[in-house]
C-alpha positions as CSV (number, residue, x, y, z in Angstrom):
1,X,-4.9,-8.0,-31.3
2,X,-8.6,-8.7,-31.4
3,X,-10.5,-7.1,-28.6
4,X,-12.5,-9.6,-26.5
5,X,-16.2,-8.9,-26.2
6,X,-15.8,-8.8,-22.4
7,X,-13.8,-5.6,-22.7
8,X,-16.8,-3.7,-23.9
9,X,-18.6,-1.5,-21.5
10,X,-22.0,-2.8,-20.5
11,X,-23.7,0.3,-21.8
12,X,-22.8,-0.3,-25.5
13,X,-20.1,-0.2,-28.1
14,X,-17.5,2.5,-28.2
15,X,-17.5,5.0,-31.0
16,X,-14.4,4.4,-33.1
17,X,-11.6,6.7,-32.0
18,X,-10.8,7.3,-35.7
19,X,-14.2,8.9,-36.0
20,X,-14.1,11.3,-33.1
21,X,-10.5,11.4,-31.9
22,X,-10.9,14.8,-30.4
23,X,-13.4,13.5,-27.9
24,X,-11.9,10.1,-27.0
25,X,-9.4,9.7,-24.2
26,X,-6.5,7.4,-25.0
27,X,-4.8,6.0,-21.8
28,X,-2.0,3.5,-21.4
29,X,-2.5,1.7,-18.1
30,X,0.2,-0.4,-16.2
31,X,0.9,-1.4,-12.7
32,X,3.8,-2.7,-10.5
33,X,6.8,-1.7,-12.5
34,X,9.1,-2.5,-9.6
35,X,12.0,-0.5,-11.0
36,X,15.2,-1.4,-9.3
37,X,14.4,-5.0,-8.6
38,X,17.6,-7.1,-8.5
39,X,19.5,-4.1,-9.9
40,X,22.8,-5.6,-8.8
41,X,22.2,-8.9,-10.5
42,X,24.6,-9.2,-13.6
43,X,21.9,-10.9,-15.7
44,X,18.5,-9.5,-14.5
45,X,19.7,-6.1,-13.2
46,X,18.2,-4.1,-16.1
47,X,15.0,-6.1,-16.6
48,X,12.7,-3.7,-14.8
49,X,14.1,-0.5,-16.4
50,X,13.9,-2.1,-19.8
51,X,10.3,-3.0,-19.3
52,X,9.5,0.5,-18.2
53,X,11.3,1.9,-21.2
54,X,9.1,-0.3,-23.4
55,X,5.9,0.9,-21.7
56,X,6.8,4.6,-22.4
57,X,7.7,3.7,-26.0
58,X,4.3,2.0,-26.3
59,X,2.6,5.1,-24.9
60,X,4.3,7.3,-27.6
61,X,3.6,4.8,-30.4
62,X,-0.1,4.7,-29.5
63,X,-0.3,8.5,-29.2
64,X,-1.9,8.3,-25.7
65,X,-3.2,11.4,-23.8
66,X,-1.5,10.2,-20.6
67,X,-0.1,7.2,-18.8
68,X,-1.8,5.8,-15.7
69,X,0.2,3.7,-13.2
70,X,-1.3,1.7,-10.4
71,X,1.5,1.8,-7.8
72,X,4.9,0.2,-7.0
73,X,6.7,2.2,-9.6
74,X,9.8,1.5,-7.5
75,X,10.7,-1.8,-5.9
76,X,12.2,-0.3,-2.8
77,X,11.0,2.5,-0.5
78,X,14.4,4.1,-0.8
79,X,15.5,3.5,-4.4
80,X,19.2,3.9,-5.2
81,X,20.6,6.9,-7.0
82,X,21.1,4.8,-10.1
83,X,17.5,3.8,-10.1
84,X,16.3,7.3,-9.6
85,X,18.7,8.5,-12.3
86,X,17.5,6.1,-14.9
87,X,13.8,6.5,-14.2
88,X,14.1,10.3,-14.3
89,X,16.0,10.1,-17.6
90,X,13.4,7.9,-19.2
91,X,10.5,10.2,-18.1
92,X,12.3,13.2,-19.4
93,X,13.2,11.5,-22.7
94,X,9.6,10.3,-23.5
95,X,7.3,12.7,-21.6
96,X,9.0,16.2,-21.9
97,X,8.5,17.6,-25.4
98,X,6.4,20.2,-27.2
99,X,3.6,17.9,-28.2
100,X,0.3,19.7,-27.5
101,X,-1.8,18.5,-24.6
102,X,-5.4,17.8,-25.7
103,X,-6.9,17.1,-22.2
104,X,-8.1,20.0,-20.2
105,X,-7.8,20.1,-16.4
106,X,-11.1,21.0,-14.7
107,X,-10.1,20.4,-11.1
108,X,-7.9,22.7,-9.0
109,X,-4.3,22.4,-10.4
110,X,-3.0,23.3,-6.9
111,X,-4.8,20.5,-5.2
112,X,-2.0,18.3,-3.7
113,X,0.9,20.6,-4.6
114,X,4.0,21.0,-2.5
115,X,3.0,23.3,0.3
116,X,4.9,26.6,0.4
117,X,5.7,26.6,-3.3
118,X,4.0,28.2,-6.3
119,X,4.2,25.6,-9.0
120,X,1.0,23.5,-9.5
121,X,0.6,19.8,-8.7
122,X,-0.3,18.9,-12.3
123,X,2.9,19.3,-14.3
124,X,1.5,20.3,-17.7
125,X,-0.3,23.2,-16.0
126,X,3.2,24.7,-15.2
127,X,4.1,27.3,-17.9
128,X,7.8,26.6,-17.2
129,X,7.6,23.0,-18.3
130,X,7.0,21.4,-21.7
131,X,5.1,18.3,-21.0
132,X,4.0,16.3,-24.0
133,X,2.7,13.1,-22.3
134,X,1.6,13.4,-18.6
135,X,2.1,10.4,-16.2
136,X,-0.3,9.9,-13.3
137,X,0.6,7.5,-10.6
138,X,-0.3,6.4,-7.1
139,X,2.1,4.9,-4.6
140,X,2.1,1.2,-3.7
141,X,3.2,-0.7,-0.7
142,X,6.8,-0.9,-1.9
143,X,7.3,2.9,-2.4
144,X,4.8,4.4,0.1
145,X,5.5,7.6,2.1
146,X,7.6,7.2,5.2
147,X,9.1,9.4,7.9
148,X,8.0,12.6,9.6
149,X,9.3,16.1,9.0
150,X,8.2,19.6,8.2
151,X,6.5,18.5,5.0
152,X,5.1,15.3,6.4
153,X,5.9,11.8,5.1
154,X,7.5,11.6,1.7
155,X,8.2,8.9,-0.9
156,X,10.2,8.6,-4.1
157,X,7.2,9.8,-6.1
158,X,7.3,13.1,-4.3
159,X,10.8,13.6,-5.7
160,X,9.6,12.9,-9.2
161,X,6.5,15.1,-8.6
162,X,8.4,18.2,-7.5
163,X,10.8,17.6,-10.5
164,X,7.8,17.9,-12.8
165,X,8.2,14.4,-14.2
166,X,5.2,12.6,-12.6
167,X,1.8,13.7,-11.4
168,X,1.5,12.0,-8.0
169,X,-2.1,11.4,-7.0
170,X,-3.8,9.4,-4.3
171,X,-2.0,10.7,-1.2
172,X,-4.3,10.1,1.7
173,X,-4.0,12.0,5.0
174,X,-3.9,9.4,7.7
175,X,-3.3,11.1,11.0
176,X,-1.1,9.6,13.7
177,X,-3.7,10.7,16.2
178,X,-6.4,8.0,16.6
179,X,-8.9,10.6,17.6
180,X,-8.4,12.6,14.5
181,X,-8.5,9.5,12.3
182,X,-11.9,8.5,13.9
183,X,-13.3,11.9,13.0
184,X,-12.0,12.2,9.4
185,X,-11.8,8.8,7.8
186,X,-10.4,8.6,4.3
187,X,-11.2,11.5,1.8
188,X,-10.7,10.9,-1.9
189,X,-10.6,13.9,-4.2
190,X,-10.5,13.4,-8.0
191,X,-8.5,14.8,-10.8
192,X,-11.1,16.1,-13.3
193,X,-10.2,16.0,-17.0
194,X,-12.1,16.9,-20.2
195,X,-11.5,16.1,-23.8
196,X,-14.2,17.5,-26.1
197,X,-17.5,16.4,-24.7
198,X,-15.9,13.5,-22.8
199,X,-15.2,14.0,-19.1
200,X,-13.0,11.8,-17.0
201,X,-12.6,11.7,-13.2
202,X,-9.5,9.9,-11.7
203,X,-9.8,8.8,-8.1
204,X,-6.4,7.7,-6.8
205,X,-6.1,5.7,-3.6
206,X,-2.5,5.0,-2.6
207,X,-1.7,1.9,-0.7
208,X,-3.1,1.7,2.8
209,X,-2.7,-1.2,5.2
210,X,-5.4,-3.7,4.2
211,X,-6.9,-3.9,7.7
212,X,-7.3,-0.1,7.8
213,X,-8.8,0.1,4.4
214,X,-11.2,-2.8,5.1
215,X,-12.2,-1.1,8.3
216,X,-12.8,2.3,6.7
217,X,-14.9,0.8,3.9
218,X,-16.9,-1.4,6.3
219,X,-17.5,1.6,8.6
220,X,-18.8,3.8,5.8
221,X,-15.9,6.3,6.4
222,X,-14.5,6.5,2.8
223,X,-15.7,9.7,1.3
224,X,-15.4,10.4,-2.4
225,X,-15.8,14.0,-3.6
226,X,-17.8,13.8,-6.8
227,X,-19.1,16.3,-9.3
228,X,-22.8,17.2,-8.9
229,X,-23.5,15.6,-12.3
230,X,-21.4,12.5,-11.5
231,X,-23.4,10.3,-13.8
232,X,-22.2,12.2,-16.8
233,X,-18.6,11.5,-15.9
234,X,-16.5,8.4,-16.5
235,X,-15.2,7.6,-13.1
236,X,-12.0,5.6,-12.7
237,X,-10.7,4.4,-9.4
238,X,-7.0,3.5,-9.1
239,X,-5.9,1.5,-6.0
240,X,-3.1,-0.7,-4.8
241,X,-4.4,-3.3,-2.3
242,X,-4.5,-7.1,-1.7
243,X,-7.3,-8.5,-3.9
244,X,-6.7,-12.1,-2.8
245,X,-7.5,-12.8,0.9
246,X,-4.4,-13.6,3.0
247,X,-6.3,-13.7,6.3
248,X,-9.0,-11.9,8.3
249,X,-9.3,-8.3,6.9
250,X,-6.0,-8.8,5.0
251,X,-7.6,-7.9,1.6
252,X,-10.1,-5.4,0.2
253,X,-13.4,-6.9,-1.1
254,X,-14.1,-6.2,-4.7
255,X,-17.7,-5.1,-4.2
256,X,-17.2,-2.4,-1.5
257,X,-16.7,0.6,-3.8
258,X,-19.2,3.3,-4.7
259,X,-21.8,2.5,-7.3
260,X,-20.8,5.6,-9.3
261,X,-17.5,4.0,-10.2
262,X,-17.3,2.9,-13.9
263,X,-13.8,1.2,-13.9
264,X,-11.3,0.0,-11.3
265,X,-7.6,-0.3,-12.1
266,X,-6.2,-2.7,-9.5
267,X,-2.5,-2.8,-8.6
268,X,-0.4,-4.9,-6.2
269,X,-1.5,-8.3,-7.5
270,X,1.1,-9.6,-10.0
271,X,-1.1,-12.1,-11.9
272,X,-1.9,-10.7,-15.3
273,X,-5.7,-10.4,-15.5
274,X,-5.8,-7.5,-17.9
275,X,-9.2,-8.3,-19.4
276,X,-11.8,-6.4,-17.2
277,X,-13.8,-8.7,-15.0
278,X,-17.3,-8.2,-13.8
279,X,-18.2,-7.8,-10.1
280,X,-21.4,-9.3,-8.9
281,X,-24.0,-6.6,-8.2
282,X,-21.8,-3.7,-9.4
283,X,-21.7,-1.7,-12.6
284,X,-17.9,-1.4,-12.6
285,X,-15.4,-3.9,-13.9
286,X,-11.9,-4.6,-12.5
287,X,-8.8,-4.5,-14.7
288,X,-5.6,-6.1,-13.1
289,X,-2.7,-5.7,-15.6
290,X,-0.3,-7.3,-13.2
291,X,3.4,-6.6,-12.9
292,X,5.7,-5.7,-15.8
293,X,8.6,-7.7,-14.3
294,X,8.7,-11.1,-12.4
295,X,9.7,-10.5,-8.8
296,X,9.2,-14.0,-7.6
297,X,9.3,-17.5,-9.3
298,X,5.6,-18.2,-8.6
299,X,2.9,-19.6,-10.9
300,X,1.2,-16.2,-11.3
301,X,4.4,-14.6,-12.6
302,X,4.7,-17.1,-15.4
303,X,1.7,-15.6,-17.2
304,X,2.5,-13.4,-20.2
305,X,2.9,-9.8,-19.1
306,X,0.7,-7.1,-20.5
307,X,-0.2,-3.4,-20.4
308,X,-3.4,-2.1,-21.9
309,X,-4.6,0.8,-24.2
310,X,-7.8,2.2,-22.8
311,X,-10.1,4.4,-25.0
312,X,-12.9,6.3,-23.3
313,X,-15.7,8.2,-25.0
314,X,-18.5,9.5,-22.8
315,X,-19.6,6.7,-20.6
316,X,-18.3,3.9,-22.8
317,X,-14.8,2.4,-23.2
318,X,-12.7,-0.2,-25.0
319,X,-9.6,-1.9,-23.6
320,X,-6.9,-3.5,-25.8
321,X,-4.3,-5.7,-24.1
322,X,-0.7,-5.1,-25.3
323,X,1.9,-7.8,-24.6
324,X,5.3,-6.7,-23.4
325,X,8.1,-8.0,-25.5
326,X,11.1,-7.2,-23.3
327,X,9.9,-9.3,-20.3
328,X,12.1,-12.3,-19.8
329,X,10.3,-15.6,-20.5
330,X,9.4,-17.6,-17.5
331,X,8.5,-21.3,-17.4
332,X,7.5,-23.3,-14.3
333,X,6.7,-27.0,-13.9
334,X,6.5,-29.6,-11.1
335,X,7.5,-33.3,-11.0
336,X,7.0,-36.0,-8.4
337,X,10.1,-38.2,-8.2
338,X,8.2,-41.3,-7.0
339,X,5.9,-41.2,-10.0
340,X,8.8,-40.3,-12.4
341,X,10.9,-43.2,-11.1
342,X,8.1,-45.7,-11.7
343,X,7.4,-44.3,-15.2
344,X,11.0,-44.0,-16.3
345,X,12.3,-47.1,-14.6
346,X,15.2,-45.6,-12.5
347,X,16.0,-46.2,-8.9
348,X,14.5,-43.5,-6.7
349,X,17.6,-43.5,-4.4
350,X,20.1,-43.5,-7.2
351,X,21.4,-39.9,-7.0
352,X,23.1,-40.1,-10.4
353,X,19.9,-41.4,-12.1
354,X,17.8,-38.8,-10.3
355,X,20.2,-36.0,-11.3
356,X,20.1,-37.1,-14.9
357,X,16.3,-37.1,-15.0
358,X,16.1,-33.6,-13.4
359,X,18.6,-32.2,-15.9
360,X,16.6,-33.6,-18.8
361,X,13.4,-32.0,-17.4
362,X,15.1,-28.6,-17.1
363,X,16.4,-28.9,-20.7
364,X,12.8,-29.4,-21.9
365,X,11.7,-26.3,-20.0
366,X,14.5,-24.2,-21.6
367,X,13.5,-25.4,-25.0
368,X,9.9,-24.5,-24.2
369,X,10.9,-21.0,-23.0
370,X,13.0,-20.4,-26.2
371,X,10.0,-21.4,-28.3
372,X,7.8,-18.9,-26.6
373,X,10.4,-16.2,-27.3
374,X,10.5,-17.2,-31.0
375,X,6.7,-17.0,-31.1
376,X,6.8,-13.5,-29.7
377,X,9.3,-12.5,-32.4
378,X,7.2,-14.0,-35.2
379,X,4.1,-12.2,-33.9
380,X,6.0,-9.0,-33.8
381,X,7.4,-9.5,-37.3
382,X,3.8,-9.9,-38.7
383,X,3.0,-6.5,-37.1
384,X,6.0,-4.9,-38.7
385,X,8.2,-4.8,-35.7
386,X,11.8,-5.8,-35.4
387,X,13.0,-9.0,-33.8
388,X,14.6,-9.0,-30.4
389,X,17.6,-11.1,-29.5
390,X,16.9,-14.0,-27.2
391,X,17.0,-13.5,-23.5
392,X,18.1,-16.1,-21.0
393,X,14.8,-17.5,-19.5
394,X,13.7,-18.0,-15.9
395,X,13.2,-21.6,-15.1
396,X,11.6,-23.1,-12.0
397,X,11.2,-26.9,-11.5
398,X,9.4,-27.9,-8.3
399,X,10.5,-31.4,-7.2
400,X,8.5,-33.6,-4.8
401,X,11.1,-35.7,-3.0
402,X,8.7,-37.7,-0.8
403,X,10.1,-41.1,-0.2
404,X,13.7,-40.2,-1.3
405,X,16.3,-41.0,1.4
406,X,19.2,-39.2,-0.2
407,X,18.6,-36.0,-2.1
408,X,20.9,-33.8,-4.2
409,X,22.0,-30.3,-3.4
410,X,19.5,-28.2,-5.5
411,X,21.8,-25.2,-5.6
412,X,24.8,-27.2,-6.9
413,X,22.6,-28.9,-9.4
414,X,21.2,-25.5,-10.6
415,X,24.7,-24.1,-11.2
416,X,25.1,-26.5,-14.1
417,X,22.7,-24.2,-16.1
418,X,24.6,-21.0,-15.3
419,X,25.0,-20.1,-19.0
420,X,21.5,-21.2,-20.1
421,X,19.2,-19.6,-17.5
422,X,18.8,-16.3,-15.8
423,X,18.4,-17.7,-12.3
424,X,21.3,-20.3,-12.0
425,X,21.0,-20.5,-8.2
426,X,17.4,-21.4,-7.8
427,X,16.3,-23.5,-10.7
428,X,15.2,-26.4,-8.5
429,X,13.1,-26.3,-5.3
430,X,12.7,-29.5,-3.4
431,X,9.8,-30.2,-1.1
432,X,8.1,-33.1,0.6
433,X,4.5,-33.9,1.5
434,X,3.5,-32.2,4.7
435,X,3.4,-34.5,7.8
436,X,1.7,-33.9,11.1
437,X,4.0,-32.6,13.7
438,X,3.6,-33.3,17.4
439,X,6.5,-31.4,18.7
440,X,5.7,-28.8,21.4
441,X,6.6,-25.2,21.0
442,X,9.5,-24.2,23.3
443,X,10.7,-20.8,24.2
444,X,14.2,-21.2,22.7
445,X,12.9,-22.6,19.4
446,X,9.3,-21.7,18.7
447,X,7.8,-23.5,15.7
448,X,7.0,-20.8,13.3
449,X,4.9,-20.8,10.1
450,X,8.1,-20.5,8.0
451,X,9.9,-23.4,9.6
452,X,8.7,-25.7,6.8
453,X,12.0,-26.9,5.1
454,X,10.1,-27.5,1.9
455,X,9.4,-23.9,1.3
456,X,11.7,-21.6,-0.6
457,X,12.4,-18.1,0.6
458,X,10.0,-16.5,-1.9
459,X,7.3,-19.0,-0.9
460,X,7.8,-18.2,2.8
461,X,7.5,-14.5,2.2
462,X,4.4,-15.0,0.1
463,X,2.6,-17.2,2.6
464,X,3.6,-15.7,5.9
465,X,2.3,-12.4,7.2
466,X,4.4,-10.3,9.5
467,X,1.9,-10.1,12.3
468,X,1.5,-13.9,12.3
469,X,5.2,-14.4,12.6
470,X,5.6,-11.9,15.5
471,X,2.6,-13.3,17.3
472,X,3.9,-16.8,17.2
473,X,7.4,-15.8,18.3
474,X,6.3,-13.5,21.1
475,X,3.8,-16.1,22.2
476,X,6.6,-18.7,22.6
477,X,8.8,-16.2,24.4
478,X,6.1,-15.2,26.9
479,X,7.2,-11.6,27.0
480,X,5.6,-9.3,29.5
481,X,5.9,-5.8,27.9
482,X,6.1,-5.9,24.1
483,X,2.7,-6.1,22.4
484,X,2.3,-8.0,19.1
485,X,0.5,-5.4,16.9
486,X,3.0,-2.6,17.4
487,X,5.9,-5.0,17.2
488,X,4.7,-6.3,13.9
489,X,4.5,-2.8,12.4
490,X,7.9,-1.9,13.7
491,X,9.5,-5.0,12.3
492,X,7.8,-4.6,9.0
493,X,9.1,-1.0,8.7
494,X,12.6,-2.3,9.6
495,X,12.5,-5.0,6.9
496,X,10.6,-3.5,4.0
497,X,11.1,0.2,4.5
498,X,14.7,0.1,5.7
499,X,13.8,2.2,8.8
500,X,16.7,1.3,11.1
501,X,15.3,3.1,14.1
502,X,11.7,1.6,14.0
503,X,12.4,-1.1,16.5
504,X,14.2,1.3,18.9
505,X,11.4,3.8,18.7
506,X,8.8,1.1,19.3
507,X,10.8,-0.3,22.3
508,X,11.3,3.2,23.9
509,X,7.7,4.2,23.4
510,X,6.3,1.0,24.8
511,X,8.5,1.2,27.9
512,X,7.5,4.8,28.3
513,X,3.8,4.1,28.0
514,X,4.0,1.0,30.2
515,X,5.8,3.0,32.9
516,X,3.2,5.8,32.9
517,X,0.3,3.4,33.0
518,X,1.7,1.4,35.9
519,X,2.5,4.5,37.9
520,X,-1.1,5.8,37.4
521,X,-2.6,2.5,38.6
522,X,-0.8,2.4,41.9
523,X,-2.8,4.0,44.7
524,X,-1.3,7.0,46.5
525,X,1.0,6.4,49.5
526,X,1.2,2.7,48.8
527,X,4.3,0.6,48.1
528,X,3.3,-2.2,45.7
529,X,4.6,-5.7,45.9
530,X,6.4,-7.4,43.0
531,X,3.4,-9.6,42.3
532,X,1.0,-6.7,42.0
533,X,3.4,-4.9,39.7
534,X,3.5,-7.9,37.4
535,X,-0.3,-8.0,37.4
536,X,-0.5,-4.3,36.5
537,X,2.1,-4.8,33.7
538,X,0.0,-7.7,32.3
539,X,-3.2,-5.6,32.3
540,X,-1.5,-2.7,30.8
541,X,0.0,-4.9,28.0
542,X,-3.5,-6.2,27.2
543,X,-4.8,-2.6,27.1
544,X,-2.0,-1.5,24.8
545,X,-2.7,-4.5,22.4
546,X,-6.3,-3.5,22.2
547,X,-5.3,0.1,21.5
548,X,-2.9,-0.9,18.8
549,X,-5.4,-3.2,17.1
550,X,-7.9,-0.4,17.1
551,X,-5.5,2.0,15.5
552,X,-4.8,-0.6,12.8
553,X,-8.5,-0.7,12.1
554,X,-9.0,-4.3,12.9
555,X,-11.8,-3.9,15.5
556,X,-15.2,-3.9,14.0
557,X,-17.1,-2.9,17.2
558,X,-16.6,-0.6,20.2
559,X,-16.6,3.2,20.4
560,X,-14.7,3.6,17.1
561,X,-17.9,2.7,15.3
562,X,-20.2,5.0,17.4
563,X,-22.1,7.6,15.3
564,X,-24.0,10.7,16.2
565,X,-27.8,10.9,16.0
566,X,-27.6,13.0,12.9
567,X,-26.2,10.3,10.7
568,X,-29.2,7.9,10.7
569,X,-30.1,8.8,7.1
570,X,-26.6,8.6,5.8
571,X,-26.3,4.8,6.4
572,X,-28.8,4.2,3.6
573,X,-26.7,6.2,1.1
574,X,-23.7,5.1,-0.9
575,X,-20.8,4.5,1.4
576,X,-18.4,6.6,-0.5
577,X,-20.4,9.3,-2.2
578,X,-20.0,13.0,-1.5
579,X,-20.9,15.7,-4.0
580,X,-19.0,18.8,-5.1
581,X,-19.8,21.7,-7.3
582,X,-18.4,22.0,-10.7
583,X,-18.5,25.2,-12.6
584,X,-18.1,23.8,-16.1
585,X,-15.8,25.5,-18.5
586,X,-13.5,27.0,-16.0
587,X,-10.0,26.0,-15.0
588,X,-10.9,24.8,-11.6
589,X,-13.7,23.4,-9.5
590,X,-14.9,24.3,-6.0
591,X,-16.5,22.2,-3.4
592,X,-19.9,23.1,-2.1
593,X,-19.6,26.4,-0.1
594,X,-22.8,26.1,1.8
595,X,-22.2,22.6,3.1
596,X,-22.2,22.3,6.8
597,X,-18.7,21.4,8.1
598,X,-18.1,18.6,10.4
599,X,-18.5,19.5,14.1
600,X,-15.5,20.1,16.3
601,X,-14.2,17.0,18.0
602,X,-15.3,16.2,21.5
603,X,-12.8,13.8,22.9
604,X,-12.0,12.4,26.3
605,X,-8.8,14.3,26.2
606,X,-10.6,17.5,25.6
607,X,-13.0,16.9,28.5
608,X,-10.3,16.3,30.9
609,X,-8.3,19.2,29.7
610,X,-11.2,21.5,30.6
611,X,-10.7,20.9,34.3
612,X,-8.1,23.5,35.5
613,X,-8.8,22.7,39.2
614,X,-7.0,19.4,38.9
615,X,-4.1,20.7,36.9
616,X,-0.8,19.1,37.8
617,X,2.0,21.2,39.2
618,X,4.8,22.2,36.9
619,X,7.5,20.4,38.9
620,X,7.6,17.8,41.5
621,X,10.4,16.6,43.7
622,X,11.4,13.0,43.4
623,X,10.3,10.5,46.0
624,X,12.5,9.1,48.8
625,X,11.5,5.4,48.3
626,X,13.7,4.3,45.5
627,X,13.7,0.5,46.1
628,X,10.5,-0.1,44.1
629,X,11.1,2.8,41.8
630,X,10.8,2.5,38.0
631,X,13.4,4.8,36.4
632,X,13.4,6.3,33.0
633,X,16.4,6.6,30.7
634,X,15.0,9.2,28.3
635,X,13.4,12.6,28.4
636,X,9.7,12.9,28.2
637,X,8.7,15.3,25.4
638,X,5.1,15.5,26.6
639,X,6.1,17.1,30.0
640,X,5.2,20.6,28.9
641,X,1.9,19.6,27.5
642,X,1.0,17.9,30.7
643,X,1.5,21.2,32.5
644,X,-1.0,22.9,30.3
645,X,-3.4,20.1,29.2
646,X,-5.9,22.5,27.7
647,X,-3.6,23.3,24.8
648,X,-3.1,20.1,22.8
649,X,-1.0,20.5,19.7
650,X,-2.1,18.7,16.5
651,X,0.2,15.9,15.5
652,X,1.8,15.5,12.1
653,X,0.7,12.6,9.9
654,X,2.8,9.4,10.1
655,X,2.0,7.8,6.7
656,X,1.3,10.4,4.1
657,X,1.9,14.1,3.8
658,X,-1.1,16.2,4.6
659,X,-3.5,16.8,1.7
660,X,-3.8,20.4,1.0
661,X,-7.4,21.2,1.4
662,X,-9.0,23.0,-1.6
663,X,-10.7,26.2,-0.7
664,X,-13.9,27.7,-2.1
665,X,-13.1,30.6,-4.4
666,X,-9.4,30.6,-3.6
667,X,-9.7,30.6,0.1
668,X,-7.9,28.0,2.2
669,X,-10.1,25.7,4.4
670,X,-9.6,25.9,8.1
671,X,-7.0,23.4,9.4
672,X,-9.2,21.7,12.0
673,X,-12.4,21.2,9.8
674,X,-13.0,18.3,7.5
675,X,-13.7,19.0,3.9
676,X,-17.2,20.3,3.2
677,X,-19.8,17.9,1.9
678,X,-23.1,18.5,0.2
679,X,-26.4,18.6,2.1
680,X,-27.3,15.2,0.6
681,X,-24.7,13.4,2.8
682,X,-25.2,13.5,6.6
683,X,-22.3,14.6,8.7
684,X,-20.8,11.8,10.8
685,X,-19.3,12.1,14.3
686,X,-17.5,9.4,16.2
687,X,-16.8,8.5,19.8
688,X,-13.6,9.7,21.4
689,X,-10.3,7.8,21.6
690,X,-9.7,5.4,24.5
691,X,-6.2,6.8,25.1
692,X,-5.4,8.1,28.5
693,X,-6.1,11.9,28.8
694,X,-3.1,14.2,29.3
695,X,-4.7,15.8,32.4
696,X,-5.2,12.4,34.0
697,X,-1.6,11.5,33.2
698,X,-0.5,14.7,35.0
699,X,-2.6,13.8,38.1
700,X,-1.1,10.4,38.0
701,X,2.4,11.7,37.9
702,X,1.7,13.8,40.9
703,X,0.5,10.8,42.8
704,X,3.2,8.5,41.6
705,X,5.9,11.0,42.5
706,X,5.3,10.3,46.2
707,X,7.0,6.9,45.9
708,X,8.5,6.6,42.4
709,X,11.6,8.4,41.1
710,X,11.2,9.9,37.7
711,X,13.9,11.2,35.4
712,X,13.0,14.7,34.2
713,X,14.5,17.7,32.5
714,X,14.8,19.6,35.8
């Protein structure tokens, strides 16, 4: 396939790989494989695994140095055993062999390894494994780390990583503590590779909620550790975020990355835009290969699917798109019945005539899809490849039924093509022109954004955001306790991550925090009235909403953006750049040893904890007045910490397992210090969290115990 001129790097023409193959990286790039999608479907169940097999076969055929994946390797956060089995078998079949590795690892092979174990994080550095073709991958929003445990949050890629099948990069440490998050931001450490005189740096950024990523970039808190001579490296960033805006801060702007980046591999978006695109005012270009399997019957999925062969020599590169042959053909079209009835001369309300017209339209789409498949085979035949048998196509016909009084059942009509299409239940989708609605929102039946009967399930999921849905519903219900931001995240975990206890945990934690805040707000020796309690609950709910929004990174002002006096010079520098030492021909690289570490955190919690004179007693008898009491049904795990507020344990992360910090000359960095940066970048400090201090909570419990009964362990 001819290489478009736009795929050439701005700096010049790539030296032909046949001339200097020992100095040219050959990389196969792909994103959004979604293995396991519709695996129980009798027709489409193996589509995703077949496409992934073809990708690995293309990597072997093109003799690449490694495969680079841009996230969403799996379609589900908890893939089935069959999906894990087939994926592991394919990786072992095509990647584990005695083929010599020609790329040298220059960064620390133990960076990001499983804590407590001796094997390295990069599989081909393990002497016990024969890896012939490494695979590097970040996680996406479908297969991101979840849960808490001794090792932190884990995902399916962690399973493949410890098995030696995949090199999992881009795990970001996002602490559950808002104070710690304000002090650390996002730290990105590269995988440094060398082939001859060409040097390559991979900066992986696994999926982060778009609002949080947008906040970190805008607040100059994304720190990239780069070699001292970063301009002599070819720097590739791999990320998995929304590229198309879906609302305020619901995407990542294309031009907010560091100027030292040379190439961006963008995952998550399924539209195939594999030819690198320029970004105004930036030196890098963005490549968006799109998905390797259609996961929705949308317009963007109907584009031909591609992966790409990327060749890098020095600071120049060339990218060759490669079409995927095993992807099922997909044709989509739209008709307006009123116009069709006028052109074809049939009665708009004659159901038989309408059904006949729609069937003929689908027949034409099937013929078009089969023609596209035959064209693929002819193109492959000219390239010396074998023909593939026809696959049943995906067909979608959008029908505008405006003005039609009697419509046909689209599902029943679709079933007539059960032996000719791969989606016999949803060939047709009927919709009408939107009309203004004057109905009021009522509590029992709130009018939600997905109540449009003309939208299909896939279109509803594509257009509606979880926080919008929850906000509209809770607004109609007029609830007093549950806050929208936290409820949105809990519901999203329940639906997309299969976390069956997320709603329960959110409910219990909300009730617990609400009870504590209300008790602390009631003056000592005073029995509140019902009206005052309701007012306190409303104020507490507003405060909780603000806190949850701040933790999601959606607030652009306030104390979370406060900086110390020492960072005035840093604002004029690149927002993501941090230097690190590189010792050249060794097997590892160390960060700058003489860099000044970030100062210790000074938080409101720490200030309050330093006042032993107001320390709460260990136990307190329950009050006598139980009429206005607010009882608790669960134990309070923070009770011991309230007794000794000066000792605050550090919380585990709630999104990704903790990044193992690389140590200078083999020594492990202290746990409570941020990674060292060079003297060129000023150290930032941020204002403390707005959460209630533990010592204050202890004093409040002491006061509230005079009139409120509390369940406790004693």
